[in-house]
C-alpha positions as CSV (number, residue, x, y, z in Angstrom):
1,M,209.2,221.0,194.9
2,E,210.9,219.7,198.1
3,S,207.9,218.1,199.8
4,A,206.5,216.7,196.5
5,K,203.0,216.4,197.9
6,L,201.4,216.2,194.5
7,S,201.1,213.1,192.4
8,L,202.5,213.0,188.9
9,K,199.0,213.1,187.5
10,E,198.2,216.2,189.6
11,V,201.4,217.9,188.6
12,E,200.7,217.1,184.9
13,A,197.2,218.5,185.1
14,I,198.4,221.8,186.7
15,L,201.2,222.1,184.1
16,G,198.6,221.7,181.4
17,Q,196.8,224.8,182.8
18,V,200.1,226.7,183.0
19,K,200.8,225.8,179.4
20,I,197.5,227.5,178.4
21,F,198.3,230.6,180.3
22,G,201.9,230.5,178.9
23,R,200.7,230.9,175.3
24,N,199.7,234.5,175.9
25,P,202.4,237.0,177.0
26,D,199.8,239.0,178.8
27,T,199.1,236.2,181.3
28,A,202.5,234.5,181.3
29,G,204.5,237.2,183.3
30,P,205.2,234.9,186.3
31,I,206.5,232.2,184.0
32,F,209.2,234.5,182.6
33,T,210.7,235.3,186.0
34,E,213.8,233.4,187.2
35,K,211.6,231.5,189.6
36,G,209.2,230.5,186.9
37,I,211.9,229.3,184.5
38,K,213.6,227.4,187.4
39,V,210.3,225.6,188.4
40,L,209.5,224.6,184.9
41,S,213.1,223.4,184.3
42,N,213.1,221.4,187.5
43,Y,209.9,219.6,186.6
44,G,211.1,219.1,183.0
45,L,214.6,218.0,183.6
46,D,215.1,217.1,187.3
47,Y,211.7,215.8,188.6
48,N,211.5,212.0,189.0
49,N,215.2,211.8,188.4
50,G,215.0,213.5,185.0
51,K,213.2,210.5,183.4
52,S,211.1,211.0,180.3
53,T,207.5,211.1,181.4
54,S,204.3,212.8,180.3
55,T,204.7,215.1,183.3
56,S,208.2,216.2,182.2
57,H,206.9,216.7,178.7
58,E,204.2,219.1,179.9
59,A,206.8,221.1,181.7
60,L,209.1,221.2,178.7
61,R,206.3,222.4,176.5
62,C,205.7,225.3,178.9
63,L,209.4,226.0,178.9
64,A,209.7,225.9,175.1
65,N,206.7,228.4,174.8
66,A,208.4,230.7,177.4
67,L,211.7,230.7,175.6
68,L,209.9,231.4,172.3
69,L,207.8,234.3,173.6
70,H,210.3,235.9,176.0
71,E,213.9,236.1,174.7
72,P,215.5,237.1,178.1
73,S,214.2,233.8,179.5
74,R,216.7,232.0,177.3
75,Q,219.7,233.4,179.1
76,T,218.0,232.8,182.4
77,F,217.7,229.1,181.5
78,V,221.4,229.1,180.6
79,D,222.4,231.0,183.8
80,I,220.6,228.6,186.2
81,G,222.6,225.7,184.6
82,Y,220.0,223.7,182.7
83,A,221.5,223.9,179.1
84,S,223.8,221.0,179.8
85,K,221.0,218.9,181.4
86,A,218.9,219.5,178.3
87,A,221.8,218.3,176.1
88,E,222.1,215.2,178.3
89,R,218.4,214.6,177.9
90,L,218.7,214.6,174.1
91,K,220.5,211.3,174.4
92,I,217.2,209.5,175.1
93,N,215.6,207.7,172.2
94,D,212.2,209.2,172.4
95,R,210.4,211.3,169.8
96,D,208.7,213.6,172.2
97,D,211.9,214.3,174.1
98,E,213.7,214.9,170.8
99,F,211.1,217.3,169.6
100,L,211.0,219.4,172.8
101,I,214.7,219.3,173.7
102,S,215.8,220.1,170.1
103,R,213.4,223.0,170.0
104,I,214.7,224.4,173.4
105,L,218.3,224.1,172.3
106,F,217.5,225.6,168.9
107,L,216.0,228.7,170.6
108,L,219.1,228.9,172.8
109,T,221.2,229.4,169.6
110,Y,219.7,232.9,169.4
111,N,220.6,235.8,171.8
112,T,222.4,233.8,174.5
113,K,225.9,233.3,175.7
114,L,225.6,229.6,175.7
115,D,228.8,227.8,174.5
116,F,227.6,225.0,172.2
117,E,231.1,223.8,171.8
118,A,231.1,222.8,175.5
119,L,227.8,220.9,174.9
120,I,229.4,219.1,172.0
121,T,232.6,218.2,174.0
122,N,231.1,217.5,177.4
123,N,227.5,216.4,176.7
124,G,227.8,214.6,173.4
125,L,225.5,216.9,171.6
126,A,226.8,216.0,168.1
127,E,226.5,212.3,168.8
128,S,223.0,212.7,170.0
129,I,222.0,214.7,166.9
130,N,223.7,212.2,164.6
131,Q,221.9,209.3,166.3
132,H,218.5,210.9,166.0
133,I,219.0,211.6,162.3
134,S,220.1,208.0,161.8
135,R,217.0,206.7,163.6
136,H,214.8,208.8,161.3
137,A,216.6,207.5,158.3
138,K,216.0,203.9,159.4
139,A,212.3,204.7,160.0
140,F,212.0,205.5,156.2
141,S,214.3,202.8,154.9
142,S,211.6,200.4,153.8
143,K,208.2,200.7,152.3
144,L,206.5,199.3,155.4
145,A,208.5,201.6,157.6
146,R,207.7,204.6,155.4
147,R,204.0,203.9,155.6
148,K,204.2,203.7,159.4
149,S,206.4,206.7,159.8
150,A,204.3,208.8,157.4
151,A,201.3,208.2,159.6
152,S,203.2,209.6,162.6
153,A,203.1,213.4,162.7
154,M,205.6,213.4,165.6
155,E,208.2,211.6,163.4
156,D,208.4,214.5,161.0
157,Q,208.0,217.2,163.7
158,S,210.9,215.8,165.8
159,L,213.0,215.4,162.7
160,V,212.4,219.0,161.7
161,E,213.4,220.3,165.1
162,T,216.6,218.3,165.1
163,L,217.5,219.5,161.6
164,K,216.9,223.1,162.6
165,L,219.2,222.6,165.6
166,L,221.9,220.9,163.4
167,F,221.7,223.8,160.8
168,N,222.2,226.5,163.4
169,V,225.0,224.8,165.3
170,T,226.9,224.2,162.1
171,H,226.2,227.7,161.0
172,Y,227.4,229.4,164.2
173,Y,230.1,226.9,165.0
174,P,231.7,226.0,161.6
175,D,234.7,224.5,163.4
176,Q,232.4,221.8,164.7
177,I,231.1,220.7,161.3
178,P,233.4,217.6,161.1
179,K,231.6,216.2,164.2
180,F,228.4,216.0,162.1
181,T,229.8,214.3,159.0
182,P,228.2,211.0,160.2
183,S,224.8,212.6,159.5
184,V,225.5,213.0,155.7
185,E,224.6,209.4,154.8
186,P,221.4,209.2,156.8
187,L,220.4,212.6,155.5
188,A,220.9,211.4,151.9
189,S,218.9,208.3,152.7
190,L,216.1,210.5,154.1
191,L,216.1,212.6,151.0
192,T,215.6,209.6,148.7
193,N,213.2,207.7,150.9
194,H,211.0,210.3,152.5
195,P,207.7,210.8,150.6
196,L,207.7,214.1,148.7
197,P,205.0,216.6,149.6
198,T,203.3,218.7,147.0
199,P,204.9,221.1,146.2
200,P,208.1,219.3,147.2
201,L,210.0,222.3,148.6
202,Q,208.4,222.4,152.1
203,S,209.0,220.8,155.4
204,P,210.8,218.4,156.0
205,I,212.5,218.3,152.6
206,T,213.7,221.9,152.8
207,Y,215.3,221.2,156.2
208,I,217.0,218.1,154.9
209,L,218.4,220.1,152.0
210,N,219.6,223.0,154.2
211,A,221.3,220.6,156.7
212,L,223.2,218.8,153.9
213,L,224.2,222.2,152.5
214,N,226.0,223.1,155.7
215,L,227.9,219.8,156.1
216,D,231.3,218.8,154.7
217,L,230.1,216.8,151.7
218,G,233.7,216.4,150.4
219,A,234.7,214.5,153.6
220,A,231.5,212.4,153.4
221,S,231.9,211.5,149.7
222,K,235.1,209.6,150.2
223,K,234.7,206.1,148.8
224,T,234.8,203.1,151.0
225,P,235.4,199.6,149.7
226,V,232.4,197.3,149.3
227,G,234.4,194.5,147.6
228,P,237.7,193.8,146.0
229,Y,237.1,196.1,143.1
230,A,234.0,198.1,144.1
231,Y,233.7,201.3,146.1
232,S,230.7,203.2,147.5
233,S,230.0,206.7,148.7
234,P,227.1,208.1,150.7
235,L,226.4,210.6,148.0
236,F,226.8,208.2,145.1
237,P,225.9,204.7,146.4
238,Y,227.5,201.7,144.7
239,K,224.2,200.0,143.8
240,C,222.7,203.1,142.3
241,P,225.2,206.0,142.0
242,E,222.7,208.4,140.5
243,E,220.0,207.8,143.1
244,V,220.6,210.9,145.3
245,V,221.3,213.2,142.4
246,E,218.2,212.0,140.5
247,R,216.1,212.8,143.6
248,L,217.6,216.3,143.8
249,T,216.9,217.1,140.1
250,S,213.4,215.5,140.4
251,I,212.6,217.8,143.4
252,L,213.9,220.8,141.4
253,N,211.9,220.0,138.3
254,K,208.7,219.3,140.3
255,A,209.2,222.6,142.3
256,I,209.5,224.5,139.0
257,V,206.3,223.0,137.7
258,T,204.1,223.3,140.9
259,M,205.3,226.4,142.6
260,P,204.6,230.1,141.7
261,E,207.7,231.7,140.3
262,Q,207.8,234.3,143.0
263,D,208.2,231.6,145.6
264,L,211.0,229.8,143.9
265,D,213.8,232.3,144.5
266,Q,214.4,231.5,148.2
267,A,213.0,228.0,148.2
268,A,214.9,226.5,145.2
269,A,218.2,228.4,145.4
270,P,219.7,226.2,148.2
271,L,218.6,223.1,146.2
272,C,220.4,224.4,143.1
273,T,223.5,225.2,145.1
274,L,223.4,221.6,146.6
275,I,223.2,220.2,143.0
276,R,226.3,222.2,142.2
277,R,228.1,220.8,145.2
278,F,227.2,217.2,144.1
279,Y,228.5,218.0,140.6
280,E,231.8,219.2,141.9
281,L,232.3,215.9,143.8
282,A,231.0,213.6,141.1
283,A,233.1,211.2,139.1
284,P,233.5,211.9,135.3
285,Q,230.9,209.4,134.4
286,M,228.4,210.8,136.9
287,K,229.1,214.4,135.6
288,E,228.3,213.2,132.1
289,W,225.0,211.8,133.3
290,M,224.2,215.1,135.1
291,R,225.0,217.1,132.0
292,W,222.7,214.8,130.0
293,I,219.9,215.5,132.5
294,M,220.3,219.3,132.8
295,L,221.8,220.6,129.6
296,P,219.8,221.0,126.3
297,S,219.7,217.8,124.3
298,D,219.8,217.4,120.5
299,R,216.0,217.1,120.6
300,D,215.7,220.5,122.5
301,R,217.3,222.1,119.4
302,D,214.3,221.3,117.3
303,K,213.1,224.6,118.7
304,P,214.8,227.7,120.1
305,L,216.4,226.8,123.4
306,G,214.2,227.6,126.4
307,V,211.0,226.6,124.6
308,G,209.3,223.4,125.7
309,D,208.6,221.3,128.8
310,T,212.0,219.6,129.3
311,M,214.0,220.3,132.5
312,A,216.7,222.0,130.4
313,A,214.1,224.4,128.8
314,R,212.6,225.3,132.2
315,L,216.0,226.0,133.7
316,L,217.0,228.3,130.8
317,R,213.8,230.3,131.2
318,L,214.4,230.7,134.9
319,S,218.0,231.7,134.3
320,C,216.9,235.0,132.8
321,S,213.8,235.7,135.0
322,P,213.9,239.2,136.5
323,T,212.0,238.1,139.5
324,L,214.5,235.4,140.6
325,P,217.8,237.2,141.3
326,T,219.3,234.5,143.5
327,L,218.0,231.4,141.7
328,R,218.8,232.6,138.2
329,E,222.4,233.2,139.3
330,N,222.7,229.7,140.8
331,I,221.2,228.1,137.6
332,S,223.5,230.0,135.3
333,M,226.5,229.2,137.5
334,L,225.5,225.5,137.5
335,L,225.2,225.4,133.7
336,F,228.5,227.3,133.4
337,E,230.3,224.7,135.6
338,M,228.7,221.9,133.6
339,S,230.3,223.6,130.6
340,D,233.8,223.2,132.3
341,Q,233.7,227.0,133.0
342,D,234.6,227.5,129.4
343,A,232.8,230.5,127.8
344,N,232.9,228.9,124.3
345,K,231.3,225.6,125.5
346,F,228.8,227.6,127.6
347,V,227.6,229.5,124.5
348,K,227.5,226.3,122.5
349,N,225.5,224.5,125.2
350,I,222.8,227.1,125.9
351,G,223.0,229.6,123.1
352,Y,224.5,233.1,123.1
353,G,221.1,234.6,124.1
354,F,221.1,232.9,127.4
355,A,224.8,232.9,128.0
356,S,225.7,236.5,127.2
357,G,224.2,238.2,130.3
358,F,225.9,235.8,132.7
359,L,229.3,236.1,131.0
360,M,229.1,239.9,130.8
361,S,228.0,240.3,134.5
362,H,230.9,238.2,135.6
363,N,233.4,240.0,133.3
364,I,234.1,236.8,131.4
365,E,235.4,237.5,127.9
366,I,233.4,235.9,125.1
367,P,235.7,234.2,122.6
368,A,235.5,235.5,119.1
369,N,234.3,232.2,117.7
370,A,231.7,231.7,120.4
371,T,229.0,233.5,118.4
372,E,229.7,231.5,115.2
373,A,227.5,228.6,114.4
374,S,228.7,225.4,116.1
375,S,228.3,221.8,115.0
376,I,225.8,219.6,116.9
377,S,225.4,216.2,115.4
378,S,226.8,217.4,112.1
379,D,224.0,220.0,111.9
380,S,224.8,223.7,112.3
381,V,222.9,225.6,114.9
382,N,221.9,229.2,115.3
383,P,224.5,230.5,117.8
384,I,222.0,233.0,119.3
385,T,218.9,230.8,119.9
386,G,220.7,227.4,119.9
387,Q,218.1,226.0,117.4
388,R,219.3,223.9,114.5
389,L,219.4,225.9,111.3
390,S,217.6,223.1,109.5
391,A,214.8,223.2,112.0
392,E,214.6,227.0,111.5
393,E,214.3,226.6,107.8
394,A,211.6,224.0,108.2
395,E,209.6,226.4,110.3
396,K,209.7,229.3,107.8
397,P,206.4,229.7,106.0
398,E,206.6,229.4,102.2
399,E,206.5,232.8,100.6
400,A,203.7,233.0,98.1
401,E,204.5,234.9,94.8
402,M,203.1,238.4,94.7
403,T,200.2,239.2,92.5
404,Q,200.3,242.0,89.9
405,E,198.3,244.2,92.2
406,E,200.6,243.7,95.1
407,K,203.6,244.5,92.9
408,E,202.0,247.7,91.8
409,R,201.2,248.8,95.3
410,E,204.7,248.1,96.4
411,A,206.0,250.1,93.5
412,E,203.8,253.0,94.5
413,K,205.0,252.9,98.1
414,L,208.6,252.8,96.8
415,F,208.0,255.8,94.5
416,V,206.5,257.9,97.4
417,L,209.3,257.0,99.8
418,F,212.0,258.1,97.3
419,E,210.2,261.4,96.6
420,R,210.0,262.2,100.3
421,L,213.7,261.4,100.7
422,K,214.6,263.6,97.8
423,A,212.5,266.5,99.2
424,T,214.5,266.5,102.4
425,G,217.6,267.6,100.5
426,V,219.8,265.5,102.7
427,V,220.8,263.2,99.9
428,D,220.6,263.5,96.1
429,V,218.8,260.4,94.9
430,K,217.0,259.6,91.8
431,N,213.7,257.8,92.0
432,P,214.3,254.3,90.4
433,V,210.8,254.4,89.0
434,Q,211.4,257.8,87.3
435,Q,214.8,256.5,86.1
436,A,213.0,253.5,84.5
437,V,210.7,255.8,82.7
438,D,213.6,258.0,81.5
439,E,215.4,254.9,80.2
440,G,212.4,253.6,78.4
441,R,212.0,250.6,80.6
442,F,208.6,251.7,81.9
443,E,205.5,251.3,79.8
444,E,202.2,252.7,80.9
445,L,199.4,250.4,80.0
446,S,196.0,251.5,78.8
447,D,192.8,250.5,80.6
448,D,192.2,248.0,77.8
449,G,195.6,246.4,78.5
450,L,194.8,245.6,82.1
């Protein structure tokens, strides 16, 4: 290291070989020693004055693999004083640097004594993360930029590593969350502009959602003036207030359609929670729009609620699925909050059949009138199924009049049933057929009379 006899190309080639050996714990023993971690850290963060080069990137790749495979190496890296240098390096606007440094710092959030608050205060870690997320948002801010960015795998990979780091830092250091509020707006922009994968709840969308969920959306949603009488909010932009919420509901709907139900519980629950957070912060007009999107409409009541392909029907079916304990709770809570947390409105909105389980599990008393038919568009509905009574009547098949033979068979069945009941001795009943004979109201026809 001191004599520096090797050229950068020679160093890079040798580090490439070290990287191959470092992928296998059986051959990476020397890398995990203090000397090994120190050499890699030196080439990655000190060599050539710590500048971003392909040589330093090779060293950082070796280092990231070592920290992943050998947990004690993480504390070694911290003890030799390189964590702060890594945080400083994150200030560079370079996607390879961002990917590698964010991954290293992310690994250091587990099983080390590293004080991330010191990195935020002394090395501008929060500002670096905010700037990187803002750069990614700009990369997807136009159609041309989206096409170029979508073609770059490193764009998404570096974004994911930064989002993972953001999530863990805000999770383990909640007092530092206000430092990351500037990231809310670019994250919302990424959510609306990044192309959706199929199914949608996968990287990087899931990481964007998780990062937003950890941040202070209330502080970020404060309106700023954009004119003498107009205000805008990162969550509800002035030009299109429903844009972000529409994206969230669209992702949820597409996930329900394209993903197996057993995969939805962990994947979709954070998204549903995020929609609830948005609803809490929305203005009355926006809340009304969200209710229109997610609660059963008048058209849904042509059938029993939960039947059909509308988003409301899909949500209701999931709300009582036995395989989705987390998601069904989140969905029911969302619909309950959209009903102003009023049990009566809740039953009227989704029907007693879907509402009762949630209300009883949360010890919420069901008002006496909640099970009575309510009025929707001046048409009474079935309080259990939520279907309009007029639609129920229209679906009932017309009962054909019984033939004489059918009447006789039913009379025979009735006669036998009463005789069996009388034979038990439990009750003293008189067979109505026998009673009709005794009273002269029963006439036996001859074969000619049939």
